[in-house]
C-alpha positions, 0 to 999 in steps of 0.5 A, a space after each residue: 975054421 969048420 967043425 964036424 957035427 956029424 957026417 951029413 955036414 960041416 958046420 963053418 963058424 960063420 954059418 952057426 954065427 949066421 944063424 944065431 944073430 937071425 934067431 936072436 935079432 930076428 925070427 925068435 925075439 917075439 918069443 924069447 928073453 936072454 936073461 941077466 945071469 945067462 947075458 953076463 955070463 956070455 959077457 965074462 965068457 967072451 971077455 976072458 977067452 976072445 980075440 984083443 979087447 978092440 975086436 970085443 967092442 966092435 961085435 954085437 951080443 949075439 956075435 959074442 954069444 955064438 962066438 962062446 957056443 962055439 968055442 966055450 963047448 961046456 957051458 949051457 943058457 938059460 932062455 926066459 920067456 918074452 912075456 914074463 921074463 923071470 920063466 925059464 923056458 929052456 937052455 942052450 949049449 953046443 950040444 943042443 946046437 948039435 941036437 937041433 941040426 940033426 932034428 932039422 936033418 931029420 924032420 925039417 928037411 927045407 929048413 935044413 937044406 936053407 942052413 946047408 946051402 946057405 940060403 938060411 932067413 930069420 924063419 929058419 932061424 927061429 926053427 933052429 934056435 927052438 930046436 937048441 932052447 926048447 928042443 921042439 918047434 913050440 911057437 910060429 
Protein backbone atom coordinates (compact mmCIF):
# COMPACT_ATOMS: atom_id res chain seq x y z
CA UNK A 1 0.00 0.00 0.00
CA UNK A 2 1.25 3.48 -0.86
CA UNK A 3 0.17 6.79 0.61
CA UNK A 4 0.79 10.02 -1.26
CA UNK A 5 2.60 12.30 1.19
CA UNK A 6 3.17 15.13 -1.26
CA UNK A 7 3.81 15.47 -4.97
CA UNK A 8 7.47 14.49 -4.96
CA UNK A 9 7.20 11.13 -3.18
CA UNK A 10 4.82 8.30 -2.52
CA UNK A 11 5.83 6.78 0.75
CA UNK A 12 5.37 3.07 1.22
CA UNK A 13 4.56 1.58 4.61
CA UNK A 14 7.80 -0.41 4.57
CA UNK A 15 9.86 2.74 3.96
CA UNK A 16 8.11 4.53 6.81
CA UNK A 17 8.54 1.56 9.15
CA UNK A 18 12.21 1.31 8.25
CA UNK A 19 12.78 4.98 9.11
CA UNK A 20 11.10 4.70 12.50
CA UNK A 21 12.72 1.39 13.43
CA UNK A 22 16.15 2.73 12.47
CA UNK A 23 15.55 5.85 14.54
CA UNK A 24 14.06 4.20 17.61
CA UNK A 25 16.44 1.25 17.73
CA UNK A 26 19.62 3.02 16.69
CA UNK A 27 19.91 6.50 15.26
CA UNK A 28 18.01 8.47 17.89
CA UNK A 29 18.31 6.38 21.03
CA UNK A 30 21.01 8.68 22.40
CA UNK A 31 18.58 11.60 22.83
CA UNK A 32 15.01 10.31 23.13
CA UNK A 33 12.98 8.42 25.72
CA UNK A 34 9.58 6.91 24.97
CA UNK A 35 7.47 7.72 28.05
CA UNK A 36 5.16 5.14 29.58
CA UNK A 37 2.04 7.08 28.57
CA UNK A 38 3.08 7.05 24.90
CA UNK A 39 4.15 3.41 25.11
CA UNK A 40 0.84 2.38 26.68
CA UNK A 41 -1.21 4.32 24.12
CA UNK A 42 0.68 2.81 21.17
CA UNK A 43 0.21 -0.67 22.63
CA UNK A 44 -3.52 -0.03 23.24
CA UNK A 45 -4.14 1.33 19.74
CA UNK A 46 -2.16 -1.46 18.13
CA UNK A 47 -3.95 -4.15 20.12
CA UNK A 48 -7.36 -2.66 19.25
CA UNK A 49 -6.73 -2.15 15.56
CA UNK A 50 -3.99 -4.44 14.30
CA UNK A 51 -4.01 -7.82 12.67
CA UNK A 52 -4.77 -11.06 14.56
CA UNK A 53 -3.29 -11.78 17.96
CA UNK A 54 -0.54 -14.07 16.65
CA UNK A 55 1.02 -11.29 14.55
CA UNK A 56 0.84 -8.82 17.42
CA UNK A 57 3.15 -10.92 19.55
CA UNK A 58 5.90 -11.05 16.95
CA UNK A 59 6.28 -7.34 16.23
CA UNK A 60 8.81 -5.17 18.02
CA UNK A 61 7.48 -2.07 19.76
CA UNK A 62 9.16 0.16 17.16
CA UNK A 63 7.24 -1.65 14.40
CA UNK A 64 3.99 -1.31 16.37
CA UNK A 65 4.70 2.42 16.73
CA UNK A 66 5.17 2.78 12.96
CA UNK A 67 1.98 0.82 12.36
CA UNK A 68 -0.01 3.03 14.75
CA UNK A 69 1.31 6.29 13.26
CA UNK A 70 0.52 5.01 9.76
CA UNK A 71 -2.94 3.64 10.54
CA UNK A 72 -4.24 5.76 13.44
CA UNK A 73 -3.43 9.15 11.99
CA UNK A 74 -5.22 11.40 14.44
CA UNK A 75 -2.95 10.50 17.36
CA UNK A 76 0.12 12.30 18.70
CA UNK A 77 2.73 10.86 21.06
CA UNK A 78 5.05 12.60 23.50
CA UNK A 79 8.77 12.01 23.16
CA UNK A 80 10.89 12.78 26.19
CA UNK A 81 14.54 13.50 26.90
CA UNK A 82 16.86 10.49 27.34
CA UNK A 83 18.60 12.05 30.34
CA UNK A 84 15.55 13.56 32.03
CA UNK A 85 12.76 11.10 31.33
CA UNK A 86 10.13 13.53 32.64
CA UNK A 87 11.00 16.34 30.22
CA UNK A 88 8.89 16.27 27.06
CA UNK A 89 10.94 17.40 24.08
CA UNK A 90 8.19 17.21 21.51
CA UNK A 91 5.43 15.16 19.96
CA UNK A 92 5.24 12.96 16.90
CA UNK A 93 2.19 12.37 14.74
CA UNK A 94 1.35 11.44 11.18
CA UNK A 95 1.21 15.14 10.29
CA UNK A 96 4.59 15.86 11.87
CA UNK A 97 6.06 12.94 9.91
CA UNK A 98 4.77 14.40 6.64
CA UNK A 99 6.23 17.79 7.60
CA UNK A 100 9.54 16.11 8.40
CA UNK A 101 9.69 14.55 4.96
CA UNK A 102 8.89 17.91 3.38
CA UNK A 103 11.64 19.58 5.43
CA UNK A 104 14.05 16.81 4.43
CA UNK A 105 13.13 17.43 0.81
CA UNK A 106 13.61 21.18 1.14
CA UNK A 107 16.61 21.42 3.50
CA UNK A 108 18.28 18.00 3.85
CA UNK A 109 18.45 16.80 0.24
CA UNK A 110 21.01 14.04 0.75
CA UNK A 111 19.01 12.47 3.55
CA UNK A 112 15.78 12.85 1.59
CA UNK A 113 17.21 11.01 -1.41
CA UNK A 114 18.52 8.27 0.85
CA UNK A 115 14.92 7.74 1.98
CA UNK A 116 13.54 7.84 -1.58
CA UNK A 117 16.13 5.38 -2.86
CA UNK A 118 15.80 3.22 0.27
CA UNK A 119 19.48 3.71 1.13
CA UNK A 120 18.76 5.33 4.48
CA UNK A 121 20.64 4.42 7.62
CA UNK A 122 20.51 5.25 11.33
CA UNK A 123 21.79 8.79 10.72
CA UNK A 124 19.12 9.48 8.10
CA UNK A 125 16.48 8.03 10.40
CA UNK A 126 17.71 10.23 13.26
CA UNK A 127 17.34 13.36 11.10
CA UNK A 128 13.82 12.27 10.16
CA UNK A 129 12.86 11.50 13.78
CA UNK A 130 14.26 14.81 15.07
CA UNK A 131 12.39 16.75 12.38
CA UNK A 132 9.18 14.80 13.07
CA UNK A 133 9.45 15.22 16.85
CA UNK A 134 11.27 18.51 17.39
CA UNK A 135 10.69 20.31 14.09
CA UNK A 136 14.42 20.81 13.66
CA UNK A 137 17.69 18.94 13.90
CA UNK A 138 18.94 19.67 17.42
CA UNK A 139 21.16 16.73 18.32
CA UNK A 140 24.28 15.28 16.71
